[in-house]
C-alpha positions as CSV (number, residue, x, y, z in Angstrom):
1,M,37.1,-16.6,9.0
2,V,35.6,-13.9,6.7
3,K,33.9,-10.8,8.1
4,I,31.0,-9.2,6.1
5,T,30.5,-5.5,6.4
6,A,28.1,-3.2,4.5
7,D,26.9,0.4,4.1
8,S,23.8,1.3,6.1
9,T,21.9,1.6,2.9
10,C,21.6,-2.2,2.6
11,D,18.6,-1.8,5.0
12,L,18.7,-5.3,6.4
13,T,16.6,-5.9,9.5
14,P,18.3,-5.7,12.9
15,Q,17.6,-9.4,13.4
16,I,19.4,-10.4,10.3
17,I,22.3,-8.1,11.1
18,S,22.6,-9.6,14.6
19,D,22.1,-13.2,13.6
20,L,24.7,-13.1,10.8
21,D,27.2,-10.8,12.6
22,I,27.2,-8.2,9.9
23,E,28.9,-4.9,10.6
24,I,27.2,-1.8,9.3
25,L,29.0,1.4,8.5
26,P,26.5,4.3,8.6
27,L,26.1,7.0,6.0
28,H,25.5,10.5,7.3
29,I,22.4,12.7,7.3
30,V,23.1,16.4,7.4
31,V,20.3,18.6,8.9
32,G,21.3,22.3,9.0
33,N,24.6,22.4,10.9
34,E,24.1,19.0,12.5
35,T,25.4,15.7,11.2
36,Y,23.8,12.4,12.2
37,R,24.7,8.7,11.5
38,D,22.1,6.7,9.6
39,G,20.4,4.3,11.9
40,V,22.6,5.2,14.9
41,D,21.5,8.6,16.1
42,I,18.8,9.4,13.6
43,T,15.8,7.3,12.4
44,P,13.4,7.7,9.4
45,A,10.8,9.1,11.9
46,D,13.2,11.8,12.7
47,I,13.7,12.6,9.0
48,F,9.9,12.9,8.5
49,R,9.7,15.2,11.5
50,F,12.5,17.4,10.3
51,V,11.0,17.7,6.8
52,D,7.3,17.7,7.3
53,D,6.9,19.3,10.8
54,E,9.9,21.6,11.0
55,G,10.4,22.4,7.3
56,K,14.1,21.6,7.4
57,N,16.1,20.2,4.5
58,C,18.0,16.9,5.0
59,R,20.8,15.6,2.8
60,T,22.9,12.5,2.8
61,T,26.6,12.1,2.6
62,S,28.8,9.1,2.1
63,V,30.9,7.2,4.6
64,N,34.2,9.0,4.5
65,L,37.7,7.7,3.8
66,F,38.8,7.9,7.4
67,E,35.8,6.0,8.7
68,Y,36.4,3.2,6.3
69,Q,40.2,3.1,7.0
70,S,39.6,2.9,10.8
71,R,37.2,0.0,10.6
72,F,39.0,-1.9,7.8
73,E,42.4,-1.7,9.6
74,E,40.9,-3.1,12.8
75,L,38.9,-5.8,11.2
76,S,41.6,-6.9,8.8
77,A,43.8,-7.7,11.8
78,R,41.1,-9.8,13.4
79,Y,39.8,-11.8,10.4
80,D,41.3,-13.8,7.5
81,A,39.4,-11.5,5.2
82,V,36.9,-8.6,5.1
83,I,34.3,-8.2,2.4
84,H,32.6,-4.9,2.3
85,I,29.5,-4.4,0.1
86,N,28.8,-0.9,-0.9
87,I,25.8,1.0,-2.1
88,G,26.1,1.2,-5.9
89,S,28.8,3.6,-7.2
90,G,26.1,5.2,-9.4
91,F,24.4,6.6,-6.3
92,S,27.2,7.5,-3.9
93,S,31.0,7.9,-3.5
94,C,31.0,5.3,-0.8
95,H,32.5,2.6,-3.1
96,Q,35.3,4.9,-4.2
97,N,36.1,5.8,-0.6
98,A,36.1,2.2,0.4
99,L,38.4,1.1,-2.4
100,L,40.9,3.9,-1.4
101,A,40.6,2.9,2.3
102,G,41.4,-0.7,1.7
103,Q,44.0,-0.5,-1.1
104,E,46.9,-1.2,1.2
105,L,45.2,-4.0,3.1
106,Y,45.7,-7.3,1.2
107,N,42.7,-9.0,2.8
108,V,40.0,-6.3,2.4
109,F,37.7,-6.5,-0.6
110,S,35.2,-3.8,-1.5
111,V,32.3,-4.8,-3.8
112,D,30.2,-2.4,-5.8
113,S,26.7,-3.8,-5.4
114,R,25.5,-1.6,-8.3
115,N,22.3,-1.4,-6.2
116,L,20.7,0.0,-3.1
117,C,18.3,-0.8,-0.2
118,G,17.1,-4.4,-0.4
119,G,19.0,-4.9,-3.7
120,S,22.4,-4.5,-2.0
121,G,20.9,-6.1,1.1
122,Y,20.2,-9.3,-0.8
123,L,23.9,-9.5,-1.6
124,V,25.0,-8.7,1.9
125,H,22.7,-11.4,3.3
126,A,23.9,-14.0,0.9
127,A,27.5,-13.2,1.6
128,A,27.0,-13.3,5.3
129,V,25.3,-16.7,5.2
130,M,28.2,-18.1,3.2
131,A,30.7,-16.6,5.6
132,Q,28.9,-18.1,8.5
133,Q,29.1,-21.5,6.8
134,G,32.8,-21.1,6.5
135,A,33.1,-20.5,2.8
136,P,36.5,-19.1,1.7
137,V,36.7,-15.4,0.6
138,Q,37.2,-16.1,-3.1
139,E,34.1,-18.4,-3.2
140,I,32.0,-15.7,-1.6
141,L,33.3,-13.0,-3.9
142,S,32.6,-15.1,-7.0
143,A,29.1,-15.9,-5.8
144,I,28.3,-12.3,-5.1
145,R,29.7,-11.0,-8.3
146,D,27.6,-13.6,-10.2
147,M,24.5,-12.3,-8.4
148,I,25.0,-8.6,-8.9
149,P,23.5,-8.4,-12.5
150,R,20.7,-10.7,-11.5
151,V,19.3,-8.7,-8.6
152,E,16.0,-7.1,-9.5
153,S,15.2,-3.9,-7.5
154,S,12.2,-1.6,-7.8
155,F,10.0,0.6,-5.6
156,V,6.9,2.6,-5.9
157,V,6.8,6.2,-4.6
158,D,3.6,7.6,-3.3
159,E,4.4,11.3,-3.7
160,L,7.2,13.0,-5.4
161,D,7.8,15.9,-3.0
162,Y,10.8,14.3,-1.3
163,L,12.4,13.6,-4.7
164,R,11.7,17.2,-5.7
165,R,13.4,18.5,-2.6
166,G,16.4,16.4,-3.4
167,G,16.5,17.8,-7.0
168,R,15.5,14.5,-8.6
169,C,12.4,15.7,-10.2
170,S,11.0,19.1,-11.1
171,S,8.2,21.0,-9.3
172,L,6.1,20.6,-12.5
173,T,6.5,16.9,-12.6
174,E,5.6,16.6,-8.9
175,Q,2.5,18.8,-9.2
176,G,1.4,16.8,-12.3
177,A,1.9,13.5,-10.5
178,R,-0.1,14.7,-7.5
179,F,-3.0,16.0,-9.6
180,L,-3.2,12.8,-11.7
181,Q,-2.6,10.5,-8.7
182,I,0.4,9.0,-10.4
183,K,2.7,6.7,-8.4
184,P,5.8,6.0,-10.4
185,C,7.7,2.7,-10.2
186,I,11.5,3.4,-9.9
187,E,13.7,0.6,-11.2
188,V,17.4,0.1,-10.6
189,T,19.0,-0.7,-13.9
190,D,22.8,-0.7,-14.7
191,N,23.7,1.1,-11.5
192,R,21.2,3.9,-11.9
193,M,17.5,4.6,-11.2
194,V,15.1,4.9,-14.1
195,V,11.3,5.5,-14.1
196,G,9.4,2.4,-15.1
197,K,5.6,2.0,-15.2
198,K,3.5,4.8,-13.9
199,Y,0.6,3.6,-11.8
200,R,-2.5,5.7,-11.2
201,G,-5.0,5.7,-8.4
202,S,-4.9,5.0,-4.7
203,L,-1.7,3.8,-3.2
204,G,-3.2,0.4,-2.3
205,R,-4.6,-0.2,-5.8
206,C,-1.2,0.8,-7.3
207,L,0.7,-1.5,-5.1
208,Q,-1.5,-4.4,-6.0
209,H,-0.8,-3.8,-9.7
210,Y,2.9,-3.4,-8.9
211,S,3.1,-6.7,-7.1
212,E,1.3,-8.4,-10.0
213,D,3.6,-6.8,-12.6
214,R,6.7,-7.9,-10.7
215,F,5.9,-11.6,-10.7
216,K,2.9,-12.8,-12.8
217,D,3.7,-15.3,-15.6
218,R,7.5,-15.1,-15.1
219,Q,9.8,-18.1,-15.5
220,D,13.1,-16.4,-14.5
221,I,12.6,-15.8,-10.8
222,D,14.8,-17.4,-8.1
223,Y,12.2,-18.2,-5.4
224,R,14.6,-18.6,-2.5
225,R,14.1,-15.1,-1.0
226,V,12.3,-11.8,-1.5
227,Y,12.7,-8.5,0.4
228,I,9.9,-6.1,0.9
229,A,11.2,-2.7,2.1
230,Y,8.9,0.1,3.2
231,S,9.1,3.7,4.5
232,R,6.4,4.5,7.0
233,C,3.5,2.6,5.6
234,E,0.2,1.8,7.3
235,Q,-0.4,-1.9,8.1
236,D,-3.3,-2.2,5.7
237,I,-1.1,-1.1,2.9
238,M,1.6,-3.6,3.8
239,A,-1.0,-6.3,4.0
240,L,-2.0,-5.6,0.4
241,V,1.6,-5.9,-0.7
242,R,2.1,-9.2,1.2
243,E,-1.1,-10.6,-0.4
244,G,0.0,-9.5,-3.8
245,V,3.4,-11.1,-3.5
246,A,1.9,-14.3,-2.1
247,Q,-0.7,-14.5,-4.8
248,H,1.7,-14.3,-7.7
249,A,4.9,-15.9,-6.3
250,S,5.9,-18.6,-3.9
251,F,9.1,-17.6,-2.1
252,E,10.7,-19.8,0.5
253,E,11.5,-16.8,2.6
254,V,9.8,-13.4,2.7
255,I,11.7,-10.7,4.6
256,E,10.0,-7.4,5.4
257,G,11.8,-4.4,6.9
258,E,11.8,-0.7,7.2
259,A,14.0,1.3,4.8
260,G,16.7,3.4,6.6
261,C,17.2,7.1,6.7
262,T,19.1,7.4,3.4
263,I,16.3,5.8,1.3
264,S,13.5,7.5,3.4
265,N,15.1,10.9,2.9
266,H,15.1,10.6,-0.8
267,C,11.8,8.8,-1.4
268,G,9.6,9.9,1.5
269,P,6.9,8.0,3.4
270,N,4.6,5.4,1.8
271,T,7.4,4.1,-0.4
272,V,7.4,0.3,-1.0
273,G,10.1,-1.7,-2.7
274,I,10.4,-5.3,-3.8
275,F,13.8,-7.0,-4.2
276,F,14.7,-10.5,-5.4
277,L,17.0,-12.5,-7.6
278,R,16.5,-13.7,-11.2
279,K,17.8,-17.1,-12.2
């Protein structure tokens, strides 16, 4: 039997994690002198309270070598194989730590998703389904590695103040975006984040255009599954995103879930992402 594990940044829903018996290893959120585990003893709501209400800075740190070693050693003794899917190596040192932790364990395989949030979550979900169906480890690894370059990940950020706090954009850029009501689309490309189209106007209007741009008149989409991840969005905003996806694409399965602390801390509230697979 193959066990699937993943970093907390895969942001799968609790139901999927439970149903597919996926083990999640949490990244850390550091607030002042306190360290919390993503999704275990801190939530996105806590992040927003720390930052917006208390004026504190929050930063993220990777799963450390000892944490990976401890879990991999225990799981490798109980399962035929362990496949761990990391947040992309371009965003964190998690993959490097996981490789080092498992290098002396013959049945532990760490995979660089080259992605984040629902992009890596797509791979974790697919691997866990195959594992549950009894697929051998090499078949799962081959399938996941084939998917990695075909995962399409993007998200729209409402305001840039969280990105500015994290050093990912300048104060001038943030102020300009706020003044002009610009909502940038961030795309994951080749294991890094790049700015794509810049939408302008209200968040709802921008997300409608974003949904259309993701799917309209495309022939290369795998319509089996799509993930919609959000960070503290109002229901009416999410309704617009659902409608936009349904209007331009017919997915067999639409999964909607809240982004975890790591993503929320970098992007802030009212961030919405769409993640799917190309053919």
